MIZA-972993 format. One record per residue: residue number from 1; x, y, z of N, C-alpha, C in turn; residue in three letters. Coordinates in steps of 0.1 Angstrom, whole numbers, m for minus. Each point is the difference from the previous one (the first is absolute). Layout:
! MIZA-972993
[NUM,[X,Y,Z],[X,Y,Z],[X,Y,Z],ALA]
...
//
This chain:
! MIZA-972993
[1,[69,m721,692],[m14,2,4],[m3,m4,14],MET]
[2,[m6,10,8],[m4,m3,13],[m12,m10,m1],SER]
[3,[m1,m10,9],[m11,m9,0],[m6,0,14],ARG]
[4,[m11,9,1],[m6,0,13],[m7,m13,4],PRO]
[5,[m1,m4,12],[m6,m12,4],[m15,0,m2],PRO]
[6,[m6,11,m1],[m15,1,m2],[m3,14,m7],THR]
[7,[m11,0,m6],[m5,13,m6],[m12,5,8],PHE]
[8,[m3,m7,11],[m12,5,8],[5,9,11],ALA]
[9,[m4,13,0],[5,9,10],[m5,m4,14],PRO]
[10,[8,4,10],[m4,m3,14],[m11,9,4],PRO]
[11,[m6,m3,12],[m12,7,4],[2,15,3],SER]
[12,[13,4,2],[3,14,2],[0,9,m13],CYS]
[13,[m1,m7,m11],[2,7,m13],[m12,m1,m9],ALA]
[14,[m2,10,m8],[m11,1,m9],[6,2,m14],THR]
[15,[m5,m8,m9],[3,2,m15],[m9,10,m6],SER]
[16,[6,11,m4],[m9,11,m5],[7,8,m11],ARG]
[17,[m6,10,m5],[5,9,m10],[4,13,6],VAL]
[18,[12,5,m3],[4,13,5],[0,9,m12],LEU]
[19,[m9,10,1],[m1,10,m10],[10,11,1],ARG]
[20,[6,3,m12],[11,11,0],[m3,9,m12],THR]
[21,[7,11,m1],[m1,8,m11],[6,m6,m13],GLU]
[22,[7,m11,1],[5,m7,m12],[m7,m13,m2],ARG]
[23,[m11,m2,6],[m8,m12,m2],[m2,m8,12],GLY]
[24,[m6,m12,m2],[m4,m9,11],[11,m11,2],ASP]
[25,[4,m3,12],[10,m10,3],[m6,m10,10],PHE]
[26,[2,m13,m3],[m4,m11,9],[9,m1,12],ALA]
[27,[m5,0,12],[9,0,12],[m6,m10,10],VAL]
[28,[9,m5,8],[m3,m7,13],[3,10,11],LEU]
[29,[m11,4,8],[1,10,9],[m2,m6,14],ASP]
[30,[11,0,8],[0,m6,13],[0,11,11],ALA]
[31,[m10,1,8],[m1,11,10],[2,m6,14],VAL]
[32,[8,6,8],[2,m6,14],[m12,3,8],PRO]
[33,[m2,m9,10],[m12,2,9],[4,10,10],THR]
[34,[12,1,4],[5,11,10],[3,12,m8],ALA]
[35,[1,12,6],[3,12,m7],[13,m1,m8],PRO]
[36,[m1,4,m12],[11,m3,m9],[12,10,1],GLY]
[37,[12,m6,m1],[12,9,1],[2,7,m13],ARG]
[38,[m2,m7,m11],[3,6,m13],[m6,m9,m11],ALA]
[39,[1,4,m13],[m4,m8,m11],[12,m4,m9],THR]
[40,[0,m12,m4],[11,m4,m10],[m6,m4,m13],ALA]
[41,[6,5,m11],[m4,m3,m13],[10,m10,m6],LEU]
[42,[m5,m12,m5],[9,m11,m4],[m2,m2,m15],LEU]
[43,[11,0,m7],[0,m2,m15],[7,m13,m3],LEU]
[44,[m7,m9,m8],[6,m13,m4],[10,1,m11],PRO]
[45,[6,m12,m2],[11,0,m10],[m5,m5,m14],GLY]
[46,[9,m3,m8],[m2,m5,m14],[m8,m13,0],TYR]
[47,[m10,m1,m7],[m10,m11,m1],[m8,m2,13],THR]
[48,[2,9,10],[m7,m2,13],[m13,7,1],GLY]
[49,[m5,1,12],[m13,7,3],[0,3,15],SER]
[50,[m11,6,4],[m2,4,14],[0,m12,9],LYS]
[51,[m4,m12,m5],[0,m12,8],[13,m5,4],GLU]
[52,[11,5,m6],[14,m3,5],[2,4,14],ASP]
[53,[m8,10,5],[2,5,13],[m11,m6,10],PHE]
[54,[m7,m9,m4],[m12,m4,7],[3,m5,14],ILE]
[55,[11,m7,2],[3,m6,13],[7,11,9],THR]
[56,[3,12,m5],[5,11,8],[m12,8,6],LEU]
[57,[m12,m1,m6],[m10,9,4],[m5,m2,15],LEU]
[58,[m2,m12,4],[m5,m2,14],[11,4,10],GLU]
[59,[12,m5,m1],[10,4,10],[2,15,1],PRO]
[60,[1,7,m12],[2,14,0],[m12,8,6],LEU]
[61,[m12,m4,m4],[m12,6,6],[0,m2,15],SER]
[62,[4,m11,5],[0,m3,14],[10,9,7],ALA]
[63,[10,5,m7],[10,9,6],[m4,14,m2],MET]
[64,[m12,3,m4],[m5,13,m1],[1,8,m13],GLY]
[65,[4,m8,m11],[1,7,m13],[m11,m4,m9],TYR]
[66,[m5,11,m7],[m9,m2,m11],[9,m4,m12],ARG]
[67,[m3,m10,m7],[8,m5,m11],[m9,m1,m13],VAL]
[68,[5,7,m10],[m7,0,m13],[9,m6,m11],VAL]
[69,[m3,m12,m4],[8,m6,m11],[m8,1,m13],ALA]
[70,[7,4,m10],[m7,4,m13],[5,m8,m12],VAL]
[71,[m10,m2,m9],[4,m5,m13],[3,13,m9],ASP]
[72,[12,1,m5],[3,11,m9],[m8,m1,m13],GLY]
[73,[1,11,m7],[m7,0,m13],[4,m12,m9],ARG]
[74,[m10,m8,m4],[3,m11,m9],[4,m13,8],GLY]
[75,[0,1,13],[3,m12,8],[m13,m6,6],GLN]
[76,[m3,m12,m3],[m11,m8,6],[m13,7,m1],TYR]
[77,[m5,5,11],[m14,6,1],[m1,15,m3],GLU]
[78,[11,6,m4],[0,14,m4],[1,0,m15],THR]
[79,[m9,7,m7],[m1,1,m14],[13,5,m7],ALA]
[80,[3,m6,m11],[11,4,m8],[m4,8,m12],GLY]
[81,[9,4,m8],[m2,8,m12],[2,m7,m13],THR]
[82,[8,m10,0],[5,m7,m12],[10,7,m7],GLY]
[83,[5,11,5],[11,9,m7],[12,0,9],ARG]
[84,[11,m4,m6],[13,0,8],[4,14,5],GLN]
[85,[m4,11,m8],[4,13,4],[m7,5,12],ASP]
[86,[m11,m7,4],[m7,4,12],[7,m5,13],ALA]
[87,[11,m8,m2],[7,m7,11],[14,5,2],TYR]
[88,[3,12,m6],[13,5,3],[2,3,15],GLY]
[89,[12,m1,5],[2,2,14],[m6,13,6],GLN]
[90,[2,11,m8],[m5,12,5],[m16,0,1],ALA]
[91,[m6,m7,m9],[m15,m1,1],[m4,m8,12],GLU]
[92,[7,m11,3],[m3,m9,11],[3,8,13],LEU]
[93,[11,8,0],[2,8,12],[m11,10,3],ALA]
[94,[m6,6,m11],[m11,9,2],[m12,m8,6],ARG]
[95,[m2,m12,m4],[m10,m8,6],[2,m1,15],ASP]
[96,[12,m3,4],[3,m1,15],[m3,13,7],VAL]
[97,[4,11,m6],[m3,13,7],[m15,2,0],LEU]
[98,[m8,m4,m10],[m14,1,1],[m6,m9,10],ALA]
[99,[5,m12,2],[m4,m9,11],[3,7,13],LEU]
[100,[12,5,2],[3,7,13],[m10,12,2],ALA]
[101,[m3,7,m10],[m9,11,2],[m14,m4,4],ALA]
[102,[m4,m11,m6],[m14,m6,3],[0,m5,15],ALA]
[103,[11,m6,4],[0,m5,14],[2,12,10],LEU]
[104,[7,10,m4],[2,12,9],[m12,8,1],THR]
[105,[m6,3,m11],[m12,9,m1],[m13,m6,1],GLU]
[106,[0,m14,m2],[m13,m7,1],[m5,m3,m14],GLY]
[107,[m3,m13,m2],[m5,m4,m13],[m15,m2,m1],ASP]
[108,[m7,4,10],[m14,m2,1],[m8,12,m5],LEU]
[109,[m12,m2,m4],[m9,11,m3],[m3,8,12],GLU]
[110,[m4,13,m1],[m2,8,11],[m10,m6,10],ASP]
[111,[m11,m6,m5],[m10,m5,9],[4,m12,7],GLU]
[112,[11,m7,m4],[5,m12,6],[11,3,11],GLU]
[113,[5,12,m1],[12,3,9],[m4,1,14],ARG]
[114,[m11,5,4],[m4,0,14],[m1,m13,6],GLU]
[115,[m5,m10,m8],[m1,m14,6],[13,m6,1],GLU]
[116,[10,4,m9],[13,m6,0],[10,8,8],ALA]
[117,[m5,9,9],[10,8,7],[9,m8,8],ARG]
[118,[13,3,m1],[10,m8,8],[6,m11,m8],GLY]
[119,[m5,m2,m13],[5,m12,m8],[11,5,m10],GLU]
[120,[4,12,0],[10,5,m9],[14,m2,5],GLY]
[121,[9,7,m5],[14,m1,4],[1,3,15],VAL]
[122,[8,m8,8],[2,3,14],[8,12,2],GLY]
[123,[1,5,12],[8,12,3],[15,m2,m2],GLU]
[124,[4,m12,m1],[14,m2,m2],[5,2,m14],GLY]
[125,[m9,1,m10],[4,3,m14],[0,m13,m8],GLY]
[126,[4,2,m13],[0,m11,m10],[13,m6,m2],LEU]
[127,[2,m13,2],[12,m7,m3],[m2,m7,m13],HIS]
[128,[10,0,m9],[0,m6,m13],[9,m12,m1],LEU]
[129,[m5,m11,m5],[9,m12,m2],[m2,m5,m14],LEU]
[130,[11,m4,m6],[m1,m7,m13],[9,m12,0],GLY]
[131,[m6,m11,m5],[7,m13,m2],[5,m1,m14],HIS]
[132,[13,m2,m1],[7,m3,m13],[m3,12,m10],SER]
[133,[m7,m3,m11],[m4,11,m9],[m7,11,7],LEU]
[134,[m9,m4,9],[m7,10,8],[8,9,7],GLY]
[135,[12,m4,5],[9,8,6],[6,11,m9],GLY]
[136,[3,m4,m12],[5,10,m9],[m10,10,m5],GLN]
[137,[m13,m4,m1],[m11,9,m2],[m2,9,12],ILE]
[138,[1,m5,12],[m1,8,12],[11,10,0],ALA]
[139,[12,m4,m3],[11,10,0],[m2,11,m10],ARG]
[140,[m5,m3,m12],[m3,10,m10],[m11,10,6],ALA]
[141,[m10,m5,7],[m10,8,6],[6,10,10],ALA]
[142,[9,m6,9],[6,9,10],[9,10,m7],VAL]
[143,[7,m3,m10],[9,9,m7],[m8,11,m7],LEU]
[144,[m13,m3,m4],[m8,9,m6],[m6,10,10],SER]
[145,[m5,m6,12],[m6,8,10],[1,m7,13],ASP]
[146,[9,3,9],[1,m8,13],[m10,5,10],PRO]
[147,[m7,11,m2],[m8,6,10],[m10,m9,6],ALA]
[148,[m7,m9,m7],[m11,m8,6],[5,m11,10],PRO]
[149,[14,m2,0],[5,m12,6],[8,3,12],PHE]
[150,[m1,m9,11],[9,1,11],[12,m9,m1],ARG]
[151,[m1,m11,m8],[11,m9,m1],[m2,m8,m13],SER]
[152,[11,m6,m4],[m1,m9,m12],[7,m13,4],LEU]
[153,[m6,m11,m2],[6,m14,2],[2,m6,m14],THR]
[154,[12,m4,m3],[3,m7,m12],[2,m14,4],LEU]
[155,[m10,m9,m4],[1,m14,3],[4,m8,m12],MET]
[156,[12,m6,1],[6,m8,m10],[0,8,m14],SER]
[157,[4,12,1],[0,9,m11],[13,7,m1],SER]
[158,[7,m3,m11],[14,4,m1],[2,14,m6],GLY]
[159,[13,5,0],[3,13,m4],[m2,3,m15],PRO]
[160,[1,m10,m8],[m1,2,m15],[m6,m12,m7],GLY]
[161,[5,m3,m11],[m5,m11,m8],[2,m14,7],ALA]
[162,[m8,m9,m3],[1,m14,5],[12,m7,m6],VAL]
[163,[4,m11,6],[12,m7,m5],[m2,m5,m14],VAL]
[164,[11,m4,m6],[m1,m4,m14],[m9,m12,m3],ALA]
[165,[0,m10,9],[m9,m12,m1],[m14,4,0],ALA]
[166,[m4,10,9],[m13,5,1],[m4,8,m13],GLN]
[167,[9,8,m5],[m2,7,m12],[m4,m9,m12],ARG]
[168,[7,m12,0],[m3,m10,m10],[m14,m5,1],ASP]
[169,[m3,m3,13],[m14,m5,2],[m11,10,m4],LYS]
[170,[3,12,4],[m10,10,m3],[m2,2,m15],VAL]
[171,[11,0,m8],[0,1,m14],[m8,m12,m6],LYS]
[172,[3,m12,5],[m7,m12,m5],[m15,1,2],MET]
[173,[m3,5,12],[m15,2,3],[m6,10,m9],LEU]
[174,[7,11,m2],[m6,11,m8],[m1,m4,m14],SER]
[175,[10,m8,m5],[m1,m5,m14],[m12,m9,m1],ASP]
[176,[m2,m8,10],[m12,m10,m1],[m13,8,1],ALA]
[177,[m1,10,8],[m12,8,2],[m4,7,m13],LEU]
[178,[10,3,m8],[m2,8,m12],[m7,m9,m11],SER]
[179,[1,m13,1],[m5,m9,m11],[m10,m10,5],VAL]
[180,[0,m3,13],[m8,m11,5],[m11,5,9],LEU]
[181,[m12,m7,1],[m10,3,10],[5,m3,14],PRO]
[182,[m6,7,10],[4,m1,14],[0,m14,5],MET]
[183,[m10,m8,m4],[m1,m14,6],[11,m8,m5],ASP]
[184,[5,1,m13],[11,m7,m4],[13,4,6],GLU]
[185,[2,13,3],[12,5,7],[0,m6,14],VAL]
[186,[m12,0,7],[m1,m6,13],[5,m14,1],TRP]
[187,[m5,m8,m10],[4,m14,0],[15,m2,m2],GLN]
[188,[6,9,m8],[14,m1,m2],[8,4,12],ALA]
[189,[m5,10,7],[6,5,13],[0,m11,10],MET]
[190,[m11,m7,1],[m1,m10,10],[9,m12,m2],GLN]
[191,[3,m3,m13],[9,m10,m4],[15,4,3],ALA]
[192,[3,13,m2],[13,5,3],[3,3,14],LEU]
[193,[m10,4,8],[2,4,14],[m11,m5,8],ASP]
[194,[0,m14,3],[m11,m5,8],[1,5,15],PRO]
[195,[m12,1,7],[0,4,13],[9,m8,9],PRO]
[196,[7,7,10],[9,m7,9],[m9,m5,12],GLN]
[197,[5,m10,7],[m7,m5,12],[m3,10,10],ASP]
[198,[9,10,2],[m2,10,11],[m8,12,m4],ALA]
[199,[m4,0,m13],[m7,12,m5],[m9,m4,m11],ASP]
[200,[m11,m7,3],[m8,m6,m11],[m11,8,m4],THR]
[201,[m7,6,10],[m12,8,m4],[m11,m10,m5],GLY]
[202,[m11,6,m5],[m11,m7,m6],[1,1,m15],ASP]
[203,[1,m11,m7],[3,0,m14],[m11,7,m8],GLY]
[204,[m12,m2,3],[m11,6,m8],[m1,15,3],GLU]
[205,[2,4,13],[0,14,3],[12,8,m7],ASP]
[206,[11,m7,m1],[12,6,m6],[m3,1,m15],LEU]
[207,[m6,m10,m6],[m3,0,m14],[m10,11,m3],ARG]
[208,[m11,1,8],[m10,11,m2],[6,14,1],ARG]
[209,[9,2,9],[7,12,1],[8,3,m12],ARG]
[210,[8,m9,m5],[8,1,m12],[m9,4,m12],TRP]
[211,[m11,m7,m1],[m9,3,m12],[m6,13,0],MET]
[212,[m1,7,12],[m6,13,0],[10,11,m1],ARG]
[213,[13,m3,0],[10,10,m2],[m1,5,m15],HIS]
[214,[4,13,m2],[1,6,m13],[13,m4,m6],ASP]
[215,[1,m7,m11],[13,m4,m6],[8,13,m3],PRO]
[216,[m6,11,m4],[8,12,m2],[7,5,12],ALA]
[217,[m7,m2,12],[7,4,13],[12,m8,2],GLN]
[218,[m1,m13,m2],[11,m9,3],[11,2,m10],LEU]
[219,[m2,3,m12],[10,3,m10],[7,13,4],ILE]
[220,[m7,10,3],[5,14,3],[8,m1,13],ALA]
[221,[m5,m6,10],[7,1,13],[12,m10,0],THR]
[222,[m1,m11,m8],[11,m9,m1],[12,8,m6],GLY]
[223,[m3,8,m10],[11,8,m6],[6,10,10],ALA]
[224,[m8,5,9],[5,9,10],[9,m8,10],GLN]
[225,[m3,m12,4],[8,m7,8],[14,m3,m6],LEU]
[226,[0,m2,m13],[12,m4,m7],[9,13,m3],ALA]
[227,[m5,12,2],[7,12,m4],[1,10,11],ALA]
[228,[m6,m2,12],[m1,10,10],[14,5,4],GLU]
[229,[2,13,0],[13,6,4],[1,0,16],PRO]
[230,[12,1,4],[2,2,15],[m3,14,4],ASP]
[231,[m11,2,8],[m4,13,4],[1,1,16],ARG]
[232,[9,m7,5],[2,0,15],[4,13,5],VAL]
[233,[10,6,m7],[4,13,4],[m11,11,0],ASP]
[234,[m8,m1,m10],[m11,10,m1],[m10,m2,12],GLU]
[235,[m2,m13,3],[m9,m3,12],[6,5,13],LEU]
[236,[13,m2,1],[7,4,12],[m1,15,2],ALA]
[237,[0,7,m11],[m1,15,1],[m13,5,5],ALA]
[238,[m10,m8,m2],[m14,4,4],[m1,1,16],VAL]
[239,[7,m10,7],[0,1,14],[m11,m8,7],GLY]
[240,[m8,m7,m8],[m11,m7,6],[5,m13,7],LEU]
[241,[m4,m3,12],[4,m12,7],[m3,m13,m9],PRO]
[242,[10,m9,m1],[m1,m11,m9],[3,m13,8],VAL]
[243,[m7,m10,m3],[2,m14,6],[3,m9,m12],HIS]
[244,[11,m7,0],[4,m10,m10],[m2,m14,6],VAL]
[245,[m10,m7,m5],[m3,m13,6],[1,m11,m11],LEU]
[246,[6,m11,3],[0,m11,m10],[1,m13,8],SER]
[247,[0,m11,m8],[3,m13,5],[15,m2,1],GLY]
[248,[4,m11,5],[15,m2,1],[6,m5,m13],GLU]
[249,[m8,m4,m10],[4,m3,m13],[m9,6,m10],ARG]
[250,[5,3,m12],[m9,6,m10],[7,m2,m14],ASP]
[251,[m9,m5,m9],[6,m2,m14],[m4,11,m10],ASP]
[252,[m6,10,5],[m3,11,m9],[10,12,1],VAL]
[253,[4,3,12],[11,9,3],[9,m7,11],TRP]
[254,[13,0,m1],[8,m6,11],[m2,8,13],PRO]
[255,[m1,m8,11],[m2,6,13],[10,10,3],VAL]
[256,[12,m2,m5],[11,10,3],[m4,14,m6],GLU]
[257,[m8,0,m10],[m4,13,m6],[m10,7,10],LEU]
[258,[m8,m8,6],[m9,6,10],[8,6,12],PHE]
[259,[10,m7,4],[9,5,11],[6,13,m4],ASP]
[260,[6,1,m12],[7,12,m4],[m10,11,m2],SER]
[261,[m12,m3,m5],[m10,10,m2],[m4,6,13],MET]
[262,[m2,m8,10],[m4,5,13],[11,9,6],ALA]
[263,[13,m4,m2],[10,9,5],[0,13,m7],ARG]
[264,[m2,0,m13],[0,13,m8],[m12,9,4],ARG]
[265,[m11,m7,4],[m11,8,4],[0,4,15],LEU]
[266,[9,m6,8],[m1,2,14],[m13,m6,5],GLY]
[267,[m4,m11,m6],[m13,m6,3],[0,m11,11],ALA]
[268,[m11,m3,6],[m2,m12,8],[2,m12,m9],ARG]
[269,[6,m10,5],[2,m12,m8],[m5,m12,7],ARG]
[270,[m9,m8,m6],[m5,m12,6],[2,m12,m9],THR]
[271,[5,m11,5],[1,m12,m8],[m9,m11,7],THR]
[272,[m9,m5,m8],[m10,m10,6],[6,m14,m2],ILE]
[273,[4,m7,11],[6,m13,m1],[m10,m10,m6],ALA]
[274,[5,m9,m8],[m9,m10,m6],[m8,4,m12],GLY]
[275,[1,13,m4],[m8,5,m11],[9,3,m12],ALA]
[276,[m6,0,m12],[7,4,m12],[m6,13,m6],GLU]
[277,[m4,m1,m12],[m5,13,m7],[m13,5,6],HIS]
[278,[m8,m9,6],[m13,4,5],[m2,m2,15],SER]
[279,[7,7,9],[m2,m2,14],[m14,3,5],PRO]
[280,[m7,7,m8],[m14,3,3],[m9,m13,0],ASN]
[281,[3,m9,m8],[m7,m13,m1],[7,m11,7],THR]
[282,[14,0,0],[7,m11,6],[1,1,15],ALA]
[283,[1,12,6],[2,3,14],[m9,12,4],ARG]
[284,[m13,m1,m1],[m8,11,2],[0,6,14],PRO]
[285,[1,m9,11],[0,6,13],[12,7,3],GLN]
[286,[12,m5,m4],[12,7,2],[1,13,m8],GLU]
[287,[m5,m1,m12],[0,12,m8],[m9,11,6],THR]
[288,[m12,m4,4],[m9,10,6],[6,6,13],ALA]
[289,[7,m8,8],[6,5,12],[11,10,m4],GLN]
[290,[8,m3,m10],[11,9,m5],[m6,13,m5],ALA]
[291,[m11,0,m7],[m6,12,m6],[m6,8,12],LEU]
[292,[m7,m6,9],[m5,8,11],[11,6,9],ALA]
[293,[11,m7,2],[11,5,8],[5,13,m6],ALA]
[294,[1,0,m14],[4,12,m7],[m10,11,2],PHE]
[295,[m12,m3,m4],[m11,11,1],[m2,5,14],TRP]
[296,[2,m9,10],[m2,5,14],[10,10,4],ASP]
[297,[11,2,m7],[10,10,3],[m5,14,m3],THR]
[298,[m12,1,m7],[m5,13,m4],[m11,4,11],PHE]
[299,[1,11,7],[m10,3,10],[m13,3,m7],PRO]
[300,[m10,m3,8],[m14,4,m5],[m1,15,2],VAL]
[301,[m4,6,m11],[m1,15,0],[m11,5,9],ALA]
//
């Protein structure tokens, strides 16, 4: 679980609802003060939310990027369905494509668009980033339709299923969610995995986020993490530029898997020193610089 240091967005960002053809999604929308180079759409991981990217918003907007971090369906402030079948990976990928369309074509009503002129996707195009589970959902979206995207960044997101120890944890969590209320599961999680000194977050904010997750979403996406096939060759065949970014250690996928995945994809590879599974919260400045360095290689159209 990523533990952001705060849930309060910086002054450059607005907490709002992004309307799409597949429903409304809660987002943090950070708009640069200078003319924007491009827009980046950021997808959080398992048990996470848009706030996992909160410390990336200010540095990336200062570098000229509009950054839209989203709560996926059933995550935190985006409504869920209570049905596991609504969270199949193909369904979540369709949500991503709907989000991309809303950002590309404009999510405002006609009468609002004139006032918001210039606040849509920048001329550089839409960059897609997914952290952990979000990376595998992002990959599925690209494999379904790469057209809306200029690039894909896989942040701490491996080529297939998570390691055996993590599969055991996910199964334990899913079993608990099937029979216990969310607050009791939260208490058990805190006893088994207390916050570390370097990544504490705010306990009440984290608890509130957990309580607003849809248990059906957690069960369904947990099963995906445990069974995801290796689709790296499929992604390589698409030809979209890819950036593989991770910390120097990771207990969800071995770092060596990120290295080999990057080679198979012909991708840019970045390792963030001093970070583990969540470089976005552990080393936000270094992570933001690495992201911008990749996106800067794309000319503004």
